[in-house]
C-alpha positions as CSV (number, residue, x, y, z in Angstrom):
1,M,78.9,19.3,23.2
2,E,78.0,17.4,19.9
3,R,78.8,20.4,17.7
4,F,82.4,20.2,18.8
5,W,82.8,16.6,17.9
6,R,84.7,15.6,14.8
7,F,82.9,13.6,12.1
8,E,84.1,10.1,13.2
9,T,82.9,10.8,16.8
10,S,79.5,12.1,15.7
11,A,79.0,9.1,13.5
12,V,79.2,6.9,16.6
13,H,77.6,9.0,19.3
14,A,75.3,11.7,17.8
15,G,71.6,11.4,18.3
16,Y,71.6,9.0,21.2
17,D,72.3,9.3,24.9
18,P,71.6,6.3,27.2
19,D,68.2,6.3,28.9
20,P,68.8,7.2,32.6
21,H,66.6,4.3,33.7
22,V,67.9,1.6,31.4
23,R,71.4,2.8,30.4
24,S,71.5,0.8,27.2
25,V,74.8,1.5,25.4
26,A,73.4,0.4,22.1
27,M,70.5,2.4,20.5
28,P,67.2,0.7,21.5
29,I,64.7,-0.4,19.0
30,Y,61.2,0.9,19.8
31,Q,59.3,-1.6,17.7
32,T,55.9,-0.3,18.4
33,A,53.0,1.2,16.4
34,A,51.7,3.5,19.1
35,F,52.6,5.2,22.4
36,A,50.6,5.6,25.6
37,F,49.4,9.0,27.0
38,D,49.6,10.0,30.6
39,D,46.1,11.5,30.5
40,A,43.7,13.4,28.3
41,Q,45.5,16.6,28.7
42,H,48.8,15.0,27.7
43,S,47.4,13.6,24.5
44,A,45.9,17.0,23.7
45,D,49.2,18.7,24.3
46,L,51.0,16.2,22.1
47,F,48.6,16.7,19.2
48,D,48.9,20.5,19.6
49,G,52.7,20.3,19.6
50,K,52.9,21.9,23.0
51,V,55.0,19.1,24.5
52,D,57.6,16.8,23.0
53,G,56.8,13.2,22.7
54,F,55.5,10.4,20.5
55,I,52.0,9.5,19.4
56,Y,52.1,7.0,16.5
57,S,55.2,5.6,14.7
58,R,54.0,7.0,11.3
59,L,54.4,10.4,12.8
60,G,57.6,9.8,14.8
61,N,59.5,7.1,16.6
62,P,62.3,7.4,19.2
63,T,64.7,5.0,17.2
64,V,64.0,6.8,14.0
65,R,64.5,10.2,15.6
66,S,67.9,9.2,16.9
67,L,68.9,8.3,13.4
68,E,67.6,11.6,12.1
69,Q,69.5,13.6,14.6
70,R,72.7,11.6,13.8
71,V,72.4,12.4,10.1
72,A,71.5,16.0,10.7
73,T,74.6,16.4,12.8
74,L,76.8,14.8,10.1
75,E,75.4,17.0,7.4
76,Q,75.4,20.0,9.8
77,G,71.7,20.7,9.2
78,V,68.9,21.9,11.5
79,G,66.8,18.8,11.1
80,A,66.4,15.6,9.1
81,L,63.5,13.3,8.1
82,A,64.1,9.6,7.6
83,M,61.9,7.8,5.1
84,A,61.3,4.3,3.7
85,S,63.7,4.7,0.8
86,G,65.9,7.2,-0.9
87,Q,63.3,7.5,-3.7
88,A,60.7,8.4,-1.1
89,A,63.0,11.1,0.3
90,V,63.5,12.6,-3.2
91,A,59.8,12.6,-4.0
92,A,58.8,14.1,-0.7
93,T,61.4,16.8,-1.1
94,F,60.0,18.0,-4.4
95,M,56.3,17.7,-3.2
96,T,57.0,19.7,-0.1
97,I,57.5,22.9,-2.1
98,A,56.1,22.2,-5.6
99,G,52.6,21.7,-6.9
100,V,50.5,21.9,-10.0
101,G,51.9,24.3,-12.5
102,D,55.4,24.4,-10.9
103,N,58.7,23.0,-12.2
104,I,62.0,21.8,-11.0
105,V,65.2,22.6,-12.9
106,A,67.5,19.6,-12.7
107,A,70.9,18.4,-14.0
108,S,70.2,15.5,-16.4
109,S,73.1,13.4,-14.9
110,L,70.9,11.5,-12.5
111,Y,70.1,8.0,-11.1
112,G,67.7,6.4,-13.5
113,T,64.7,6.2,-11.2
114,T,65.2,9.9,-10.1
115,Y,65.3,10.9,-13.8
116,G,62.1,8.9,-14.4
117,L,60.4,10.5,-11.4
118,L,61.1,14.0,-12.7
119,A,60.6,13.3,-16.4
120,Y,57.5,11.1,-16.3
121,T,55.9,10.6,-12.9
122,L,55.7,14.1,-11.4
123,P,54.4,15.6,-14.6
124,Q,51.3,13.4,-14.2
125,Y,50.6,15.4,-11.1
126,G,51.3,18.8,-12.6
127,I,55.0,19.2,-11.6
128,E,57.2,19.6,-14.6
129,A,61.0,19.1,-14.9
130,K,63.5,21.0,-17.1
131,F,66.8,19.3,-17.6
132,F,70.2,20.9,-18.3
133,D,73.7,19.4,-18.9
134,Y,75.4,19.6,-15.5
135,R,78.3,21.6,-17.0
136,D,76.0,24.2,-18.7
137,H,75.3,26.7,-16.0
138,D,74.0,29.2,-18.6
139,R,71.4,26.8,-19.7
140,C,70.4,26.1,-16.1
141,E,69.7,29.8,-15.6
142,Q,67.8,30.1,-18.8
143,L,65.4,27.4,-17.8
144,I,64.4,29.1,-14.6
145,D,61.1,30.9,-14.7
146,G,58.5,32.3,-12.4
147,N,57.1,28.8,-11.6
148,T,60.5,27.2,-10.8
149,K,60.7,26.0,-7.2
150,A,64.2,24.5,-7.0
151,V,67.4,23.6,-8.7
152,F,68.4,19.9,-8.3
153,C,71.6,17.9,-8.8
154,E,73.6,15.0,-7.5
155,S,76.9,15.8,-5.9
156,I,78.4,12.7,-7.7
157,A,76.0,11.4,-10.3
158,N,75.0,7.8,-10.5
159,P,76.3,6.1,-12.6
160,S,78.2,8.6,-14.7
161,G,80.4,9.9,-11.9
162,H,79.8,13.5,-13.0
163,V,80.7,16.0,-10.2
164,A,78.4,19.0,-9.8
165,D,79.7,22.5,-9.2
166,I,77.6,22.9,-6.1
167,A,78.7,26.4,-5.3
168,G,78.1,27.6,-8.9
169,L,74.6,26.1,-9.0
170,A,73.8,27.5,-5.5
171,E,74.7,31.0,-6.7
172,I,72.4,30.7,-9.7
173,A,69.5,29.3,-7.6
174,H,69.9,31.9,-4.9
175,R,70.1,34.7,-7.5
176,H,66.5,33.7,-8.4
177,G,65.3,33.2,-4.9
178,L,65.4,29.4,-5.1
179,P,66.9,26.6,-3.0
180,L,69.5,24.2,-4.3
181,I,68.7,20.6,-3.5
182,V,71.6,18.1,-3.7
183,D,71.4,14.3,-3.7
184,N,74.6,13.5,-1.7
185,T,74.1,9.7,-1.7
186,I,77.4,8.7,-3.3
187,A,79.7,11.2,-1.7
188,T,78.1,11.0,1.8
189,P,78.7,13.8,4.3
190,Y,82.1,12.2,5.1
191,L,83.5,13.2,1.7
192,C,81.2,16.2,0.9
193,R,79.1,18.5,2.9
194,P,76.9,20.4,0.4
195,F,75.7,23.0,2.9
196,E,79.2,24.3,3.3
197,H,79.1,25.1,-0.5
198,G,75.7,26.9,-0.5
199,A,73.3,24.0,-0.9
200,D,70.0,24.3,1.1
201,I,68.6,20.8,1.2
202,S,70.3,17.4,0.9
203,V,68.8,13.9,0.3
204,H,70.3,10.5,0.6
205,S,69.5,6.9,-0.1
206,M,70.7,5.5,3.2
207,T,70.4,2.1,1.6
208,K,73.8,2.8,0.1
209,Y,77.0,4.0,1.9
210,M,75.3,5.3,5.0
211,G,74.0,1.8,5.9
212,G,76.9,0.1,4.1
213,H,75.7,-3.4,4.5
214,G,73.1,-3.7,1.7
215,A,70.6,-5.2,4.1
216,T,68.2,-2.3,4.7
217,L,66.3,0.3,2.6
218,G,66.1,3.8,3.9
219,G,66.2,7.5,2.8
220,V,66.6,10.8,4.5
221,V,66.0,14.5,3.8
222,V,68.2,17.1,5.6
223,D,67.4,20.8,6.0
224,S,70.3,23.2,6.2
225,G,68.1,25.9,7.8
226,Q,69.9,28.4,5.6
227,F,67.3,29.2,3.0
228,P,65.1,32.3,3.7
229,W,61.7,30.9,2.8
230,A,59.9,33.9,4.3
231,K,61.7,36.4,2.1
232,S,60.1,34.6,-0.9
233,A,56.7,34.2,0.6
234,D,54.8,34.4,-2.7
235,K,57.0,31.8,-4.3
236,F,56.6,29.3,-1.5
237,P,53.0,29.5,-0.2
238,K,53.1,25.9,1.2
239,L,55.6,27.1,3.8
240,T,54.6,30.8,4.3
241,Q,50.8,30.7,4.2
242,A,48.3,28.9,6.4
243,D,48.2,25.2,5.4
244,V,44.7,23.7,5.7
245,S,46.2,20.2,5.6
246,A,48.1,21.1,8.8
247,H,45.3,22.8,10.8
248,G,46.1,26.2,9.4
249,K,49.7,26.1,10.5
250,V,52.2,28.6,8.9
251,F,55.4,26.6,8.9
252,T,57.8,29.6,8.7
253,E,56.1,31.0,11.8
254,V,56.1,27.7,13.7
255,Y,59.4,26.2,12.7
256,G,61.4,29.2,11.7
257,E,64.6,28.2,9.9
258,A,63.4,24.5,10.0
259,A,60.2,25.3,8.1
260,F,61.0,23.0,5.2
261,I,61.7,19.9,7.2
262,G,58.7,20.7,9.4
263,R,56.3,20.6,6.5
264,C,58.0,17.6,4.9
265,S,57.4,15.7,8.1
266,E,53.9,17.0,9.1
267,V,52.4,16.8,5.6
268,Q,54.4,14.6,3.2
269,L,55.3,11.8,5.7
270,R,52.1,11.9,7.7
271,T,49.8,11.8,4.7
272,L,51.8,9.6,2.3
273,G,53.1,7.2,5.0
274,A,56.5,6.3,3.5
275,I,57.9,5.7,7.0
276,L,61.1,4.0,8.0
277,S,60.7,1.2,10.4
278,P,62.4,1.3,13.8
279,M,64.4,-1.9,13.0
280,S,65.6,-0.4,9.7
281,A,66.5,2.8,11.4
282,N,68.6,0.9,14.0
283,M,70.4,-1.1,11.3
284,I,71.3,2.1,9.4
285,A,72.4,3.9,12.5
286,L,74.8,1.0,13.2
287,G,76.1,1.2,9.7
288,I,76.8,4.9,10.1
289,E,79.0,4.2,13.0
290,T,81.6,2.8,10.6
291,L,81.0,5.1,7.7
292,A,84.3,7.0,8.0
293,V,86.4,3.8,8.2
294,R,84.6,2.2,5.3
295,M,84.8,5.2,3.0
296,D,88.5,5.5,3.6
297,R,89.0,1.9,2.5
298,I,86.5,2.2,-0.4
299,C,88.2,5.3,-1.8
300,F,91.6,3.6,-1.5
301,N,90.4,0.5,-3.4
302,A,88.5,2.5,-6.0
303,E,91.5,4.7,-7.0
304,I,93.8,1.7,-7.4
305,I,91.2,-0.2,-9.5
306,G,90.7,2.9,-11.6
307,R,94.4,3.2,-12.4
308,F,94.6,-0.5,-13.0
309,L,91.8,-0.3,-15.6
310,L,93.3,2.7,-17.3
311,E,96.3,0.5,-18.2
312,H,94.4,-2.6,-19.1
313,P,94.4,-3.4,-22.9
314,A,90.8,-4.7,-22.8
315,V,89.4,-1.4,-21.4
316,Q,88.3,1.4,-23.7
317,W,87.9,4.1,-21.1
318,V,87.6,4.7,-17.4
319,S,85.5,7.4,-15.6
320,Y,86.4,8.0,-11.9
321,P,86.7,11.7,-10.8
322,A,89.6,11.0,-8.5
323,L,91.8,10.3,-11.5
324,E,93.7,13.1,-13.1
325,N,92.3,12.4,-16.6
326,H,88.7,12.9,-15.5
327,P,87.1,16.2,-16.7
328,D,85.7,16.8,-13.2
329,H,88.9,16.1,-11.3
330,E,89.3,19.7,-10.3
331,R,85.8,19.8,-8.9
332,A,86.5,16.5,-7.0
333,Q,89.5,18.2,-5.4
334,R,87.4,21.3,-4.5
335,Y,84.4,19.6,-3.1
336,M,85.7,16.2,-1.9
337,G,89.3,16.6,-1.3
338,G,90.1,14.4,-4.3
339,R,88.4,11.3,-2.9
340,T,85.2,10.4,-4.8
341,S,83.7,7.3,-3.2
342,G,83.3,3.9,-4.7
343,V,81.3,4.3,-7.9
344,L,83.5,3.8,-10.9
345,S,82.5,3.3,-14.5
346,F,84.4,1.9,-17.5
347,G,83.8,0.6,-21.0
348,V,85.1,-2.7,-22.1
349,K,86.3,-3.0,-25.7
350,G,83.6,-4.8,-27.7
351,G,80.6,-2.8,-26.4
352,R,77.4,-4.2,-24.9
353,E,78.2,-7.8,-25.6
354,A,81.7,-7.5,-24.0
355,G,80.3,-5.8,-20.9
356,A,77.8,-8.7,-20.4
357,K,80.6,-11.2,-20.9
358,L,82.8,-9.4,-18.3
359,Q,80.1,-9.6,-15.7
360,D,79.6,-13.3,-16.3
361,A,83.3,-14.0,-16.0
362,L,83.7,-12.4,-12.5
363,T,83.9,-14.8,-9.6
364,L,84.3,-12.7,-6.5
365,I,82.6,-9.4,-7.5
366,R,78.8,-9.8,-7.2
367,R,76.4,-8.9,-10.0
368,S,73.9,-6.5,-8.5
369,T,72.3,-3.1,-9.2
370,N,72.9,-1.9,-5.7
371,I,75.8,0.4,-4.7
372,G,77.5,1.4,-1.4
373,D,77.7,-2.2,0.0
374,C,80.8,-3.5,1.8
375,K,81.0,-6.0,-1.0
376,T,82.2,-5.0,-4.5
377,L,79.2,-5.0,-7.0
378,V,79.0,-4.8,-10.8
379,C,76.1,-4.0,-13.1
380,H,75.4,-2.9,-16.7
381,P,73.1,0.2,-16.3
382,A,71.8,0.3,-19.8
383,S,70.1,-3.1,-19.3
384,T,69.2,-2.8,-15.6
385,T,68.8,0.5,-13.7
386,H,68.4,2.6,-16.9
387,R,66.8,0.0,-19.2
388,K,63.5,1.9,-19.4
389,L,65.1,5.0,-20.7
390,S,65.2,5.8,-24.5
391,A,68.6,6.0,-26.3
392,E,68.3,9.8,-26.1
393,D,67.5,9.8,-22.4
394,L,70.4,7.3,-21.8
395,K,72.7,9.8,-23.4
396,K,71.3,12.7,-21.3
397,S,71.9,10.6,-18.1
398,G,75.5,10.0,-19.0
399,V,75.0,6.3,-19.7
400,S,76.4,4.6,-22.8
401,E,75.7,1.2,-24.1
402,E,79.1,-0.2,-23.1
403,L,79.2,1.4,-19.6
404,V,79.9,-1.0,-16.8
405,R,79.5,0.3,-13.3
406,L,81.5,-0.9,-10.3
407,S,80.6,-0.2,-6.7
408,V,83.9,-0.8,-5.0
409,G,83.8,-2.4,-1.6
410,I,86.2,-3.0,1.3
411,E,87.7,-6.4,0.2
412,H,91.5,-6.8,-0.1
413,I,92.6,-4.9,-3.1
414,E,94.7,-7.7,-4.6
415,D,91.7,-10.1,-4.6
416,L,89.6,-7.5,-6.5
417,L,92.4,-6.8,-9.0
418,T,92.9,-10.6,-9.6
419,D,89.2,-11.1,-10.3
420,L,88.9,-8.1,-12.6
421,D,92.1,-9.1,-14.5
422,Q,91.0,-12.7,-15.2
423,A,87.5,-11.5,-16.3
424,L,89.0,-8.9,-18.6
425,H,91.3,-11.4,-20.2
426,Q,88.3,-13.6,-21.0
427,C,86.6,-10.6,-22.7
428,A,89.7,-10.0,-24.8
429,V,89.7,-13.6,-26.2
């Protein structure tokens, strides 16, 4: 029945049916570390995977599973794995298929910590990254070699707002027998479903728009089930050969089309332990119930603010893909129906100093590095989220010194415009 539901209905109902004995309408919170076995045979069958059930919350939890099923439904994937944060989800995704001597080819327009993971952290463990300008598909293809394990991009990059050509990158990746991994955090599956455009794996920081309240950390990996891992057996031995860390299991044989998410769960989550707590899973699931309603309001507010800033004399430039002057506007129309979420960047005349002055002058809009909250937030990435990057890496990430990022919320639009206008006038003095 669920597959016939529209998005808004799935966001409310998918992944949870009331327990026949308790009949709780709200999703229960199974706040427990472990689960009891019926007898010795039951425990043996659970550990062998012969029966469905739960053993230990690091390996799986009913509340967390309900959230995973809800997200998988919204992204139209075969399975999902919830983790402690978006960054944990991104790292686990790469580590599931790549190892020493391998590399990931990634668009350079990335969230600062993701860029740092690829450029500095993973290389310490033998996994290299090769970066290309998100518009330069020829360069992307040139960087692929025999040790490349995936192509990676963000559907809407944070904070630059660059919109990736998902279908174009998927075509390149598939031509070389590689999966395309897309971070869909900013767009959310309400605005963009990467699997419909050829992507194979999506990741999210559910801390952001999926939760929507800014109160809970969480991440998720979603497997489309579309990538033919077995056809590239030599390239992906972690999935297609016996895995000693999983008692000799061959994931493509055991899980079939869900081989990737199976290994990500059984190996990465089990051994690294970046689990999502049941309480956090419940809070995020509650947030997802209102995702469609919130995104409608956020997109409405963000477009009006973008047009307001374009006309303001204290503003040097505005970057928001829903606006006609943005170089990625056509892609935004193609992949998101012209609505591009709530992350909006602009430059205040006067550079870095003026940007700091603007933030201090705001009275309603909160100064914070988070995004995706119901509340409108502002930050200066060059001195916060991207402060550890060199000037060259800042440029590669699409971040300039004067860039100010807004994460537009659901407040009344007139109140937001009033606050921005008074702050901008103080900057212009």
